[in-house]
Residue, then its C-alpha position, 0 to 999 in steps of 0.5 A: m124349533q128351540p135354539v141349540k144351547c152351546l156353552v164354548i170354553d176357550d181362553d182364546a177371544d179369537d177361537r170363541d168368535f170363530f166358533e160363534i161365526a160357524l154356529a151362525d152359519c149353521g142354519q139352526p137357532y142357537k144361544f152362544s155362552p162363552v166362557q173363556c176360563g174352565l175354573k168360571a165354567l164349573e162355578l156356572l154348571n155346579n150352581q146350574a146358572l147354565t145347562p147347555d145343550f152341548i159343551f165345547l172344551d179347549l184343552n189348553m188353558p191356564l188355571l185348570s186344563g181341558k181335562q181338569c174342567l172334562e172331569g168336573i163336568r163329569t162329576i155334575p149330576h145333571l150334566r152327566h149325558v150332555p155332550v162334551v166336544i173337546y174343540s182344540t188345537s191338539s191332534y196328539y194321540k194321547d189326548i184323544e185317548e184320555t179324553r175319550r177315557l174322560g167322558a168326551t164325546f167328540f174331539l175335534t180338532k180346530n182349523a181355519d175353515i169355518d165351513s167346515l167346522s159349521r158342518i161338523l157342528c150341523d152333523i152334531f146337532t143333529g144327532k148324526q152318527l159320528p166317529f170320536v174324531l172329527a176332522 
């Protein structure tokens, strides 16, 4: 089984660590690529230094917001079909609608339950039919 390549773009180190723990609990081999800044992520993605199977993107980051980063990702030809999951503390309906319009695949609100996140990740990786907003 090929490892699932996950890029996590989040400025919060604790959130990146939490995500990796949930990813490890999913029971699938994985390659975890954390990036703490949207600008750095776009640089890596544009230069094809990194081609993930899934991108998990925080909305609230300095320098380049998650929405701006999402717009940038969706202009990169080799990434047009890579699922982008918004992974944010926000559950504001305007953020949900705007990210859907910008090309996000799912909107996942962060919570403190590793088991729940792990189950959702497994569902995403196996291609289970899911609603746009995940809880």
